[in-house]
C-alpha positions as CSV (number, residue, x, y, z in Angstrom):
1,M,1.3,159.9,-64.8
2,N,2.3,163.5,-65.4
3,R,4.4,162.5,-68.4
4,K,1.3,160.7,-69.9
5,K,-0.8,163.9,-69.2
6,Y,1.8,166.0,-70.9
7,R,1.8,163.8,-74.0
8,I,-2.0,164.1,-74.2
9,Q,-1.8,167.9,-73.9
10,Q,0.9,168.0,-76.5
11,H,-1.2,165.9,-78.9
12,N,-4.2,168.2,-78.4
13,C,-2.1,171.3,-79.2
14,T,-0.8,169.7,-82.3
15,S,-4.3,168.7,-83.5
16,A,-5.5,172.3,-82.9
17,R,-2.6,173.6,-85.0
18,V,-3.4,171.2,-87.8
19,H,-7.0,172.2,-87.8
20,K,-6.2,175.9,-87.8
21,N,-3.9,175.4,-90.8
22,T,-6.3,173.3,-92.8
23,G,-7.9,176.3,-94.5
24,Y,-4.6,177.9,-95.3
25,L,-3.2,174.7,-96.8
26,H,-6.3,174.3,-98.9
27,S,-5.8,177.8,-100.3
28,V,-2.1,177.0,-101.0
29,L,-3.0,173.9,-102.9
30,L,-5.6,175.7,-105.0
31,L,-2.9,178.3,-105.8
32,L,-0.5,175.6,-106.8
33,V,-3.1,174.2,-109.3
34,L,-3.5,177.7,-110.8
35,C,0.3,178.2,-111.0
36,V,0.6,174.9,-112.8
37,C,-2.0,176.1,-115.3
38,L,-0.1,179.3,-115.7
39,G,3.0,177.3,-116.6
40,L,1.3,175.3,-119.3
41,I,3.0,176.2,-122.7
42,V,0.6,176.5,-125.5
43,T,3.2,176.0,-128.2
44,Q,3.9,172.4,-127.1
45,I,0.8,171.6,-129.1
46,A,1.7,173.7,-132.1
47,F,2.9,170.5,-133.9
48,A,-0.5,168.9,-133.6
49,D,-3.3,169.6,-136.0
50,T,-5.4,172.7,-135.6
51,S,-8.4,171.1,-134.1
52,S,-6.3,169.3,-131.4
53,A,-4.5,172.6,-130.6
54,K,-7.7,174.4,-130.2
55,Y,-9.1,171.6,-128.0
56,K,-6.0,171.7,-125.8
57,E,-6.2,175.6,-125.5
58,Y,-9.8,175.5,-124.3
59,E,-9.2,172.6,-122.0
60,V,-6.5,174.7,-120.3
61,K,-8.9,177.7,-120.2
62,S,-11.6,175.4,-118.7
63,A,-9.2,174.4,-116.0
64,F,-8.5,178.0,-115.2
65,I,-12.3,178.8,-115.1
66,F,-12.9,175.9,-112.7
67,N,-10.2,177.3,-110.4
68,F,-11.5,180.9,-110.7
69,L,-14.8,179.7,-109.2
70,K,-12.9,178.8,-106.0
71,F,-11.6,182.3,-105.5
72,I,-14.8,184.3,-106.2
73,D,-17.4,185.3,-103.5
74,W,-20.9,185.9,-104.8
75,P,-23.7,187.4,-102.8
76,G,-25.4,184.5,-100.8
77,E,-28.8,185.0,-102.5
78,K,-27.2,184.5,-105.9
79,T,-26.5,180.8,-105.4
80,A,-29.6,180.2,-103.2
81,A,-31.8,181.5,-106.1
82,N,-30.3,178.8,-108.4
83,N,-31.0,175.8,-106.2
84,N,-27.5,176.0,-104.8
85,Q,-26.0,175.4,-108.3
86,I,-23.2,177.4,-109.9
87,I,-24.2,178.1,-113.5
88,I,-21.5,178.6,-116.1
89,G,-22.9,180.3,-119.2
90,I,-21.3,180.3,-122.7
91,I,-22.8,182.8,-125.2
92,G,-22.0,182.8,-128.9
93,E,-20.1,180.4,-131.1
94,D,-18.8,178.0,-128.4
95,P,-15.1,177.3,-128.8
96,F,-15.0,174.8,-125.9
97,G,-16.8,171.9,-127.3
98,P,-15.8,168.7,-125.4
99,A,-13.2,170.7,-123.5
100,A,-16.0,171.8,-121.3
101,N,-16.2,168.3,-119.9
102,V,-13.8,169.6,-117.3
103,F,-16.9,170.9,-115.5
104,K,-18.8,167.6,-115.7
105,D,-19.8,166.2,-112.4
106,K,-17.8,168.8,-110.6
107,S,-18.7,170.9,-107.5
108,V,-17.4,173.9,-105.8
109,E,-18.0,174.1,-102.0
110,D,-20.8,171.5,-102.5
111,H,-22.4,173.5,-105.3
112,K,-22.9,171.5,-108.4
113,L,-21.5,173.1,-111.6
114,V,-24.0,173.4,-114.5
115,V,-23.1,174.5,-118.0
116,K,-25.7,176.4,-120.0
117,R,-25.1,177.4,-123.6
118,F,-26.7,180.5,-125.3
119,E,-27.0,181.3,-128.9
120,S,-25.6,184.6,-130.1
121,F,-26.9,187.8,-128.6
122,E,-28.0,188.8,-132.1
123,Q,-30.2,185.7,-132.3
124,I,-31.6,186.4,-128.8
125,R,-32.7,189.8,-129.9
126,K,-34.7,188.3,-132.8
127,L,-36.7,186.0,-130.4
128,S,-40.3,186.8,-129.5
129,E,-40.6,189.2,-126.6
130,K,-41.4,186.4,-124.2
131,D,-38.5,184.1,-125.3
132,K,-36.1,187.1,-125.4
133,N,-36.9,188.1,-121.8
134,E,-36.5,184.5,-120.6
135,S,-33.1,184.2,-122.3
136,I,-32.0,187.5,-120.8
137,D,-33.2,186.4,-117.3
138,A,-31.2,183.2,-117.8
139,L,-28.1,185.2,-118.6
140,K,-28.5,187.2,-115.4
141,R,-28.8,184.0,-113.4
142,C,-25.4,182.8,-114.5
143,H,-22.6,183.0,-111.9
144,L,-19.9,183.0,-114.7
145,L,-20.6,184.0,-118.3
146,F,-18.0,183.3,-120.9
147,I,-18.5,185.7,-123.8
148,C,-17.2,184.1,-127.0
149,Q,-15.2,186.0,-129.6
150,S,-18.1,185.9,-132.0
151,E,-19.9,188.4,-129.7
152,Q,-17.1,191.0,-129.8
153,K,-19.5,193.6,-131.4
154,Q,-22.0,192.9,-128.7
155,L,-19.7,193.1,-125.7
156,H,-21.0,196.4,-124.3
157,D,-24.6,195.3,-124.6
158,I,-24.1,191.9,-123.0
159,I,-22.0,193.4,-120.2
160,E,-24.5,196.1,-119.6
161,I,-27.4,193.6,-119.3
162,V,-25.6,191.4,-116.6
163,C,-23.5,194.1,-114.8
164,N,-26.0,194.5,-112.0
165,S,-26.6,190.7,-111.5
166,S,-23.3,189.6,-109.9
167,V,-22.2,187.8,-113.0
168,L,-18.5,187.1,-113.5
169,T,-17.9,187.9,-117.1
170,V,-14.9,186.1,-118.8
171,A,-13.6,186.2,-122.4
172,D,-10.5,185.9,-124.5
173,T,-11.2,189.0,-126.7
174,D,-9.1,192.1,-127.3
175,G,-10.6,195.1,-125.5
176,F,-12.7,193.0,-123.1
177,I,-11.3,194.6,-119.9
178,E,-11.7,198.1,-121.4
179,A,-15.3,197.3,-122.3
180,G,-16.1,196.5,-118.6
181,G,-15.5,192.7,-118.6
182,I,-14.0,191.2,-115.5
183,I,-11.4,188.5,-116.5
184,N,-9.8,188.3,-119.9
185,F,-7.5,185.5,-121.2
186,F,-4.6,186.3,-123.5
187,T,-1.4,184.6,-124.7
188,E,2.0,185.9,-123.7
189,D,5.4,184.1,-124.3
190,N,3.4,181.1,-125.5
191,K,1.5,180.9,-122.1
192,I,-2.1,181.5,-121.2
193,R,-2.4,184.5,-118.9
194,F,-5.2,186.7,-117.7
195,D,-6.1,190.2,-116.6
196,I,-8.6,191.1,-114.0
197,N,-10.9,194.2,-113.8
198,Q,-11.3,194.3,-110.0
199,A,-13.2,197.6,-110.3
200,A,-15.8,196.0,-112.6
201,A,-16.1,193.0,-110.3
202,E,-16.8,195.2,-107.2
203,K,-19.3,197.2,-109.2
204,T,-21.3,194.1,-109.9
205,G,-21.2,192.9,-106.3
206,L,-18.4,190.3,-106.6
207,K,-15.4,189.8,-104.4
208,I,-12.2,188.4,-105.9
209,R,-9.9,187.0,-103.3
210,S,-6.4,188.3,-103.1
211,Q,-4.8,184.9,-103.9
212,L,-6.3,185.1,-107.4
213,L,-5.5,188.8,-107.9
214,R,-1.9,188.1,-107.3
215,L,-1.8,185.7,-110.2
216,A,-3.2,188.1,-112.7
217,K,-0.9,189.8,-115.2
218,R,-2.7,193.1,-114.7
219,V,-5.3,194.2,-112.2
220,V,-7.5,197.2,-113.0
221,T,-8.6,198.9,-109.8
222,E,-10.4,202.0,-111.2
223,L,-13.2,202.3,-113.7
224,P,-12.6,204.7,-116.5
225,A,-14.1,208.1,-116.0
226,A,-17.4,208.6,-117.8
227,K,-17.2,210.8,-120.8
228,N,-19.1,214.0,-120.6
229,T,-20.8,214.5,-123.9
230,S,-23.0,217.3,-122.8
231,K,-22.3,220.7,-124.3
232,Q,-21.0,223.4,-122.0
233,E,-23.1,226.4,-121.3
234,G,-22.4,229.3,-123.6
235,N,-21.1,227.1,-126.5
């Protein structure tokens, strides 16, 4: 009888330990997925035609983005205001094409992923005042906004518009981090890597979990000092 009672107690303790470790194991599995993505070699598709190579590149970047969403904490009201959907915006000349099907019918923590494409920021500026304001409001409602390379000249303006709306800005453009963007893809040793601007994320009200920060090539923790353009007295 005592032996049976001991076995029951032992089983209960084991179940408690399994339950306690479930969250930890889930995070580890997500990290493994990201690590696999980090190990994907872009040059393995160099022998394919250009269109196939581009598709493969953005399929990998789509997989990264999908996993980024699992390591970002948005303010609660951000998702609630969007019918509990997570909106992925793409602004400019969309390089993803069918590679964005990675997001189709996917969810993150029971929040359905929705992809919304925007025309170039220059075209948005040319809209009527009403339509322009509606497009800008839609940009601000995005949880993640991928800013395409076609928008390089508009980076500062786009980032400035969404910086106070808890939008995770992502790109694969030189100078994106320096312009105040949050995550930027680049290629190093034939592999897709990324930098993170943690300071910009915190400024816009986002929390990036440490598991993701550890996988970044570079993490920026301080915003650049504002340049003082005012003239000193007496000059």
